[in-house]
C-alpha positions as CSV (number, residue, x, y, z in Angstrom):
1,M,121.0,144.2,80.2
2,E,123.8,141.8,81.7
3,V,125.5,143.4,84.8
4,Q,128.7,143.5,85.8
5,Y,129.4,143.4,90.5
6,Q,132.7,144.5,91.0
7,E,134.2,145.5,94.7
8,E,137.2,147.5,95.9
9,Y,138.5,148.0,99.7
10,L,140.6,152.3,99.7
11,R,142.0,153.4,102.4
12,N,140.7,157.1,103.3
13,S,142.5,159.7,104.8
14,R,142.1,158.8,108.1
15,G,143.8,155.2,107.0
16,I,140.7,153.2,107.5
17,Q,139.9,151.2,105.2
18,I,136.3,151.6,103.3
19,F,134.1,149.2,101.4
20,T,133.2,150.1,97.9
21,C,131.6,148.6,94.8
22,R,130.0,149.3,91.6
23,W,126.9,148.4,89.5
24,I,128.5,148.3,85.7
25,P,125.7,147.1,82.3
26,R,128.2,145.0,81.2
27,L,127.8,146.1,77.2
28,S,127.4,149.1,76.8
29,S,128.4,152.5,77.9
30,P,126.1,153.7,80.9
31,K,123.8,156.9,80.5
32,A,125.4,158.4,83.2
33,L,126.5,157.7,87.2
34,V,124.4,157.2,90.2
35,F,126.0,157.2,93.7
36,L,125.2,155.6,96.7
37,C,124.5,157.0,100.0
38,H,123.2,154.0,102.6
39,G,121.3,154.5,105.4
40,Y,121.9,154.4,109.3
41,G,123.2,151.4,109.9
42,M,122.7,150.1,106.2
43,E,125.1,149.1,103.2
44,C,125.6,148.6,100.1
45,S,126.2,145.3,98.5
46,G,123.6,143.9,100.4
47,F,120.7,145.7,101.7
48,M,121.9,148.2,98.7
49,R,122.4,145.7,96.1
50,G,118.4,145.0,94.7
51,C,118.9,149.1,93.8
52,G,122.1,148.8,91.9
53,H,121.1,145.8,90.3
54,R,117.7,147.9,89.2
55,L,119.3,151.2,87.9
56,A,122.8,149.3,86.7
57,T,120.0,147.0,84.1
58,S,118.3,150.3,83.0
59,G,122.0,151.8,81.7
60,Y,122.9,153.2,84.6
61,A,127.1,153.0,86.6
62,V,125.9,152.8,90.0
63,F,128.5,153.2,92.8
64,G,128.2,152.5,96.7
65,I,130.6,152.8,99.4
66,D,130.1,151.8,102.6
67,Y,130.3,154.1,105.4
68,E,133.0,153.9,108.4
69,G,131.9,151.8,111.2
70,H,129.0,150.7,108.4
71,G,129.1,147.3,106.8
72,R,131.9,145.9,105.7
73,S,134.3,148.9,106.1
74,S,136.4,148.9,108.9
75,G,135.9,151.2,112.3
76,A,133.3,151.3,115.6
77,R,130.4,149.2,114.2
78,C,128.3,152.5,113.5
79,Y,130.2,155.2,115.3
80,I,129.9,158.3,113.9
81,K,132.5,160.4,115.6
82,K,132.4,163.5,112.9
83,F,129.6,163.4,110.3
84,D,131.2,165.3,108.1
85,N,133.9,161.9,108.1
86,I,131.4,160.6,105.9
87,V,130.9,163.6,103.6
88,A,134.5,163.6,102.7
89,D,135.0,160.2,102.7
90,C,132.4,159.8,100.0
91,Y,133.5,162.7,98.2
92,A,136.5,161.9,97.8
93,F,135.4,158.0,96.6
94,F,132.5,159.8,94.2
95,T,134.6,162.6,92.6
96,S,137.7,159.7,91.9
97,I,135.1,157.7,89.6
98,A,133.6,160.9,88.1
99,V,136.5,162.5,86.7
100,E,137.5,159.1,85.2
101,E,138.8,159.1,81.5
102,E,135.3,156.8,80.4
103,Y,133.0,159.0,83.0
104,R,134.6,162.5,82.5
105,D,131.2,163.2,79.7
106,K,128.5,161.3,81.7
107,C,126.2,163.3,84.1
108,R,126.6,162.6,88.1
109,F,123.4,161.6,90.4
110,L,123.5,161.5,93.7
111,Y,121.3,159.0,95.8
112,G,119.9,159.1,99.5
113,E,118.5,157.0,101.6
114,S,117.1,158.0,105.0
115,M,120.2,159.1,106.7
116,G,122.3,158.8,103.6
117,G,119.4,161.7,102.1
118,A,121.5,163.9,104.5
119,V,124.5,162.5,102.8
120,A,124.0,163.8,99.5
121,L,122.0,167.4,100.7
122,L,126.0,167.8,102.1
123,L,127.6,166.9,99.4
124,H,126.0,168.9,97.3
125,K,126.4,171.7,99.4
126,K,130.0,171.3,99.4
127,N,130.4,171.4,95.5
128,P,127.3,172.6,94.5
129,R,128.0,172.9,90.4
130,F,129.4,169.2,90.6
131,W,126.1,167.1,90.4
132,N,123.6,167.3,88.1
133,G,120.7,166.1,90.3
134,A,119.8,164.3,93.1
135,V,117.4,161.5,94.2
136,L,116.2,161.6,98.1
137,V,114.2,158.4,99.1
138,A,112.2,159.3,102.7
139,P,116.0,161.8,103.3
140,M,116.4,163.3,106.9
141,C,116.8,166.3,106.4
142,K,115.1,168.9,108.9
143,I,113.8,167.4,112.5
144,S,110.0,167.1,112.9
145,E,109.0,170.0,114.5
146,K,106.8,167.6,116.9
147,V,110.1,165.5,118.4
148,K,112.3,168.6,118.5
149,P,114.4,167.7,121.0
150,H,114.5,170.8,124.1
151,P,118.1,172.6,123.6
152,L,118.7,171.8,127.8
153,V,118.9,168.2,126.8
154,V,121.1,168.8,123.1
155,N,123.4,171.0,126.0
156,L,123.5,167.7,128.7
157,L,124.5,165.1,126.4
158,T,127.1,167.3,124.9
159,R,128.5,167.6,128.0
160,V,129.2,164.4,128.3
161,E,129.7,163.1,125.0
162,E,133.2,163.5,124.8
163,I,133.1,161.0,128.3
164,I,131.0,158.6,126.8
165,P,130.7,158.9,122.9
166,K,130.9,155.0,122.3
167,W,128.0,153.8,124.7
168,K,125.0,152.6,123.7
169,I,122.5,154.6,125.2
170,V,120.2,156.4,123.5
171,P,117.1,153.8,123.4
172,T,115.1,153.0,120.7
173,K,112.6,150.8,119.4
174,D,112.7,148.0,116.4
175,V,113.4,150.6,113.4
176,I,113.6,147.3,111.4
177,N,109.7,146.5,112.3
178,S,108.5,149.6,111.7
179,A,110.3,150.3,108.4
180,F,110.4,147.7,106.1
181,K,106.5,146.5,105.7
182,D,106.7,143.3,103.8
183,P,107.2,139.9,106.5
184,I,109.7,138.2,104.3
185,K,112.0,141.4,103.1
186,R,111.8,142.1,106.9
187,E,113.2,138.3,108.4
188,E,115.2,139.1,105.2
189,I,116.9,142.7,106.3
190,R,116.4,141.5,110.4
191,S,119.2,138.1,109.5
192,N,121.6,140.4,107.2
193,K,124.6,140.8,109.7
194,L,126.7,143.7,108.5
195,I,123.3,145.5,109.0
196,Y,124.2,147.1,112.3
197,Q,121.2,146.4,114.9
198,D,121.8,147.2,118.1
199,K,121.4,150.7,120.4
200,P,122.7,154.1,118.7
201,R,125.9,155.7,120.3
202,L,125.7,158.2,122.2
203,K,128.1,160.9,119.8
204,T,126.7,159.0,116.9
205,A,123.0,160.3,117.9
206,L,124.2,164.0,118.3
207,E,125.7,164.1,115.0
208,M,122.6,162.9,113.2
209,L,121.0,165.5,115.0
210,R,123.7,167.8,114.4
211,A,123.4,167.6,110.7
212,S,119.5,166.6,110.5
213,M,119.8,170.9,112.2
214,S,122.1,172.1,110.7
215,L,121.0,171.0,107.0
216,E,117.1,172.5,108.3
217,D,118.7,176.0,108.7
218,S,120.3,176.0,105.0
219,L,117.3,173.9,103.3
220,H,116.9,176.7,100.9
221,E,120.8,176.6,100.0
222,V,119.6,173.2,97.9
223,T,119.2,174.3,94.3
224,L,120.8,171.2,92.6
225,P,117.2,169.1,90.5
226,F,116.5,166.7,92.5
227,F,113.5,164.1,93.1
228,V,112.1,163.3,96.6
229,L,110.2,160.4,97.6
230,H,108.4,159.7,101.1
231,G,105.4,156.8,101.4
232,E,102.6,158.9,103.5
233,A,102.6,156.1,106.1
234,D,106.2,156.2,107.3
235,I,106.6,156.5,110.9
236,V,110.3,156.4,111.2
237,T,110.9,160.0,109.3
238,D,107.9,161.7,109.4
239,P,106.5,162.9,105.6
240,E,106.3,166.4,106.2
241,V,110.9,166.6,106.3
242,S,109.9,165.9,102.5
243,R,107.1,168.0,102.3
244,A,109.3,171.2,104.1
245,L,112.4,169.9,101.0
246,Y,110.7,170.4,98.6
247,E,108.6,173.7,99.7
248,K,112.4,175.7,100.8
249,A,114.8,174.5,98.7
250,G,116.1,177.1,95.9
251,S,115.9,174.3,92.9
252,R,113.8,175.6,90.3
253,D,114.1,171.7,89.2
254,K,112.1,169.7,92.0
255,T,109.7,167.0,91.7
256,I,107.7,165.0,95.0
257,I,106.0,162.1,95.3
258,L,104.1,160.5,98.5
259,Y,103.2,157.3,98.2
260,P,99.9,156.5,100.3
261,G,100.0,153.9,102.4
262,M,103.7,152.8,102.2
263,W,106.2,152.7,104.5
264,H,110.1,153.8,105.4
265,G,111.4,151.4,103.2
266,L,110.2,152.6,99.8
267,T,113.0,150.2,97.7
268,S,113.2,147.8,99.8
269,G,110.3,147.2,102.1
270,E,107.3,147.3,100.2
271,P,105.3,144.3,98.3
272,D,106.8,143.9,94.8
273,E,104.6,145.5,93.0
274,N,105.4,148.7,95.0
275,I,108.3,148.9,94.5
276,Q,107.9,148.2,90.5
277,I,106.0,151.4,91.1
278,V,108.8,153.5,93.3
279,F,111.7,152.4,90.6
280,S,109.8,153.0,88.1
281,D,109.5,156.4,89.2
282,I,113.6,157.0,90.2
283,I,113.9,155.7,86.8
284,N,111.7,158.0,84.6
285,W,113.0,161.0,86.4
286,L,116.4,160.2,85.8
287,D,115.9,159.0,82.4
288,K,114.2,162.6,81.8
289,H,117.4,164.1,83.6
290,T,119.5,162.5,81.2
291,E,118.2,162.9,78.1
292,G,120.6,165.5,76.5
293,D,122.5,166.3,79.2
294,M,119.2,167.9,80.5
295,A,119.7,170.4,78.0
296,G,115.7,172.3,77.4
297,F,114.0,169.9,79.9
298,Q,111.0,171.1,80.2
299,L,107.7,169.1,81.4
300,Q,104.8,169.4,80.0
301,S,101.5,171.0,81.2
302,T,98.6,168.9,82.8
303,R,96.5,169.1,86.1
304,S,95.7,166.5,89.0
305,N,92.4,165.3,88.9
306,G,92.5,165.2,92.4
307,N,93.7,161.7,93.5
308,G,97.5,161.7,93.3
309,V,97.5,161.8,89.8
310,D,100.5,163.7,89.0
311,E,100.2,167.8,88.6
312,R,102.8,169.2,86.9
313,F,103.8,173.3,86.2
314,N,106.9,175.4,85.2
315,G,109.4,172.8,84.6
316,Q,109.0,171.2,88.4
317,K,106.4,168.0,89.3
318,T,104.2,167.4,92.6
319,T,102.2,164.7,93.8
320,F,100.4,165.1,96.4
321,S,97.1,162.9,98.3
322,N,94.6,162.8,101.1
323,R,94.7,159.4,102.0
324,K,95.5,159.4,105.8
325,E,96.9,156.2,107.3
326,G,96.2,155.0,111.0
327,R,99.7,154.0,111.9
328,K,101.3,155.3,115.2
329,S,104.7,157.1,115.8
330,G,106.9,155.4,117.7
331,S,110.6,156.5,119.2
332,Y,113.9,156.5,117.5
333,L,117.0,158.0,116.5
334,C,117.7,161.6,116.3
335,G,116.9,163.2,113.4
336,L,113.5,160.8,112.3
337,K,110.2,160.6,113.3
338,G,109.4,159.5,117.7
339,R,109.4,161.0,120.8
340,L,113.3,162.9,120.6
341,Q,113.1,164.3,124.5
342,S,111.8,161.3,125.5
343,A,114.9,158.8,123.3
344,M,117.9,161.3,124.7
């Protein structure tokens, strides 16, 4: 299917120039709308180009936005003054698209990777009835119990965040090395100058921590249909975070797949055959939730064979695997897997 790619700069409510882009099926009306929420330090036009193009060639209109300070948007590089500002900008852009005449009758899906998973869930929380579903890839929506920082540490940093908010003082290991398995893809990502690769700023780290902890306390309020995907060998965000989301969410229609041996970068850093598997699952989920505006959708009853095969019951799907990986955790940004006590 032929795809048309477009770019546009907009001004947000704070007067900051924000970059947006879209991938649209050229010769047919889209099945539905998919709104991309990228991860921390990432961007849409380059890093998420493959995702946008794959979904558009499958018939979806895909819309991306670079958060303030990210990618091609203006603002201090990767400085998050308020996490709510990211949510507000995404909400303003996404809803402006959804109400356009040609798209008003289309289903609306959120798609979030890593920190973008938190953005997607907060967008749902902002207007629970507006979205038809969400795809969440290795989402940041809870602090792993193994690494939750002590309240005294958070209190100490909070005392100085308004004095040195932009200081790059939060030590982290090289996330790119740990997130993307394929060495060629890893170096391509590293060469993308729009991706932020410096140390996190103090206020950015604290805002991400607050967003994660806020979501953790309200996972039961998640009610939209969602599909959460996670690599079992992910050492950047803990797979237990996705398990917790699946188990605690109030959604009646929820799906989880844990991929044995796969890392954090499920859609961009794995070997081609793994990426194909992941996108096949994503597109299959979207297709099933788009047909007939999801009216009367029910998954067939099957049972797991115990080897990572899908188990479907009561309109829900979950996939488990017993395979264990030997990768070691590193020290990463707040909300992500690692030793937060030492990192912060």
